N, C-alpha and C positions, 0 to 999 in steps of 0.2 A: 308152835304160837305166835302169831302176826306180831309185827312188830307195829304200834301206835305212832302215827306222823303227830308231834308234838305241833300246834299251828305255831304261828309266827305270830309275834308282840309287834305291836305298830310302828318301833323305831325298825326293825326289820324290816320289815314290809318296803317300810319307807326307802331303806338304803335301799335295796333289792332294785326299785321302783330307779334311784337314780342312775344303777350301775346302766340297768338298761337304756335308759334316757342317754347315757355316755356313750354307749355301744351305737347306739341307732344314729348320734348326731355325729360319729366317729367315723361311720360309713357314709354318712349324707355329704359331709367333708369330703374322704378321700372320692367319691361322683364329682363333685363339686372338681374338686381338683385336676379329675382327667380333663373335664369336661374344658377347665380352663387353660390347660397344656394345650388340647385341641383346635382353642379358639386363634393362633398366631398362626397356626398351620394351614387353616381353612383361609387364611386372606395368602398364605403365602403360595398354596395352590391357583388362587382366581388369579396371581400374579404370572404363576406359571401358564396357565390355561389360555392370559392373553396374548401370550407370546406363542404359543400354540397356533392362535385364531388369527395370529399376523400375516405367520408363514402362511396357513391353508389360504387367505383372501388373496396374498401376494403373489402365490403361485395361480392364481385364477382373473389377475390382473386389474384385483379393485382395489387400485391403491389406496383412495381414498377413505378404502372402510378400513383397510389395514393399519396407516400410519397411526389413528388417535390412539388402535391398542395398545401402542407402546407407552402413550404419555397414561394409560388407562392404568396398564401394568407399573409403573413407578409409581402412582400413588397407591395401590396397593403394597407396594414392596413396601413404600415409608409409613404405612400404617402395621405389617405386622411386626416390627421392630418393637415401633412402639407400645403396642398392645403389651408384649409380651415381656419390656421392665416397668412398667406400669403394673402389671397385674404379679411380676416376678415368676415370671414361668419361662423367662429366658434358657435351654438348655441348647448341649452341644449337638443335639439332632434336629434343632433349630435353624443352628446356625448354617451346617451341612445344607439340609434341605434348600435353606434360602437362599446360598449359591449356584447349588446345580438348578434352582429357578432363574436364576440370575441371569445364570450361561446362556438360556436358553429364550429367556422373556428381551436380555439386553445387548446380547452376542450374535447369535445364530438366527434371530428374527430380523433383525434390522441389515443385516449382512444380506438376505437372502431377499428380503422386499429391495434395498438399496440397488442389489445384483439385479433381480426382474426390470426396476423401473428404469435402468437408464444402464448398466454395466456390463449386462448379456452381451450388448453390441462389441465388445471390447475384446469378447476372449475368453482365451486364456489369464488374460491382465484384467478380467473384470474380477473371475471369479478367484482371481490369487489375492486380488484388492480385497475382498469379500473377508477372506480365509485370513489374510493378515489382522481384519480387524476382530474376528472371531478369539484369534491366539492371542491377541492382545486383551481384549477383555477378558480373556482366563488366566493371565498373568497378573491381573489388576484385581481378582478376588481371589486368586491364590498368596497375596500377595498382604492381602490388607489381611486374610486369618489368619497368620504370623506373626503381627503387626502385634506391638503394647501401647497401650495410652499414654500419649504423652501432656498433648495439647488438642483439644475438641474443637478449636478453632478451626484451622487448616485440615486437608486431605493433602498426601503424597502424592499426585498427578490426579489426574482429572477422573473422579466416580463412575462409574463405567452406568450409570444411568441416567446420568449428564448426557455422556457420550454416547450413549444408543439417542439422545435426546434429537443430535443433528442429524443424521440422515432420516431419521425418522420424521421430522416436524419438515425437514424439506422436499420430503415425497411428498407429505401433506400440504404442503403449499403448492407445488408442481407435479399433479399428478395425472398429468397428462402420459409421461412418461418421455424417455430419449430414444429414438431410434435412431439416432447417425452418431456411429463415431467420436466425430467432429463436436458435439455438444456434449460426448458422454466420456471425454477426456479430460474437461475439467470437473465435471464432478468425480473425480478419483477423489479429490481432495475433501469432497465429503465423509470417505471413510477412513483415509489415509490419517486426513489433521487428527481425528480423535482421536485413532487407534495410538499413536506414535504420543500424546499428550496422554492416555494413560499409564505408559507404562515408561513418562516421563520424574522428575521430580520437583516438577513446578508444581507451585502449593496453591490450593483454591479453596475458598472459604468455606466452611460449612455453613455458617448461621445455625450453629448451637449455643453460639453464646450470646443470641439476643432473650432476652428478657424483658418477659411482659406485667414484671408487678413494677419497672418503673414506672416514672414519671411520664417518661418517652412512649410509655407503652403504646396509647394513642397514637400517634402516629406511624409505629408500627400497623396497627390495624387498619390505619386508612391509608398505607401503600397497600397493603395485603387486598381492602378491598376493592380499592383500583384497578389494582392486576384480574381480579373475578370480574370487575366489568367489563375489561378489555378483552378478554378469554371468550365472554358471552356473545359481544357482539361483534369481535373482529378474530375468531380462535386462531385463524390461521395466519394471518400476520405477528400476531401478540404470539403465540406459543414459538414461533418462528423467529422473533426477535429474542426473545426470552433465552432459547437453546444456543444463537451465537453471541448474545453477550457474555453469558455464560460462559463460554468456549474461550474466547478472549480474555476475560477476566485476567486468569491464573498469569498468564504470560505479561498483561497490559501492567500487573501488578507486581511484579518482578522486573519488570524494567526501569518502573517508577522508583522500586527499591534501592536499584545498583544506581538510580543517577542520583539520588540521596547521597548513600556513599561516597560517591568520586565528588558530589557538590559541598562536603566535606559533615552533613547534619549527619546525625546518631541513626543507625537503622531502626528498626520496630521490630521490636520481640517479637519474635517468630521462633519459636521449640519445635522443634523436629515433631510433628504433629500425629505422629501415627493413629488413626482410629480404631477403638476399641475392638475386637473380629465379636461380631454374632450381634452388630447395631445392623441397620440394613442399609445407609449411604455408600455406598462401594465405590 
């Protein structure tokens, strides 16, 4: 005897339809979530590509093309971490992937760029200085990844993207290259100074405490607009000044703080500022 199917009433049909809609909605949300997780990694991949391209152009002697790629990598490095935090997609994989990309773009790439540009005439001394820069950058990233957050206003040691900007922007400003060793000897400081500052305990401002919701936000926006105009009109000189100004800002602020202490003024409150692992400003 065949079993007769009882027709569903309107309430049962409605509940089944709601369940189907929920299942479809859950699936679409999971697909969207996977896409959002992929988005920060795409920016990290672009960062790594800029570092690789910088090495390729530097080996061909096209320094004026290679050097700005470090600046492009820096912009992408800033974006990937911020997008991950805004979308709530920060992950342990993203942290490690970002650090490995930074070793290439801000460690290996500027070292090879500086070596081919001017340090190669020094022979072993030149490539040893480049290796020192790569080692200091890797140590800076490793130390950053194991630090705990205390004060976001400062970094301990010079961040590796800013350190990479010093040799890169120097090459961008003087793309002709150095062929004589007596010109290359002073150029050693271009890689050695930022390398030592990366592994130092000198504090550098992170500018993460800037609040664009205050009444003074228009001044910040005007300042940023002025910097963009300067970069657009005089890119080489402006980027060089920014790179070296940030390089000197840490030692100058430390010196001023010590002079205030000797003068009897209370020191500015600076908490050990170990930045949170997973952010991109290393």
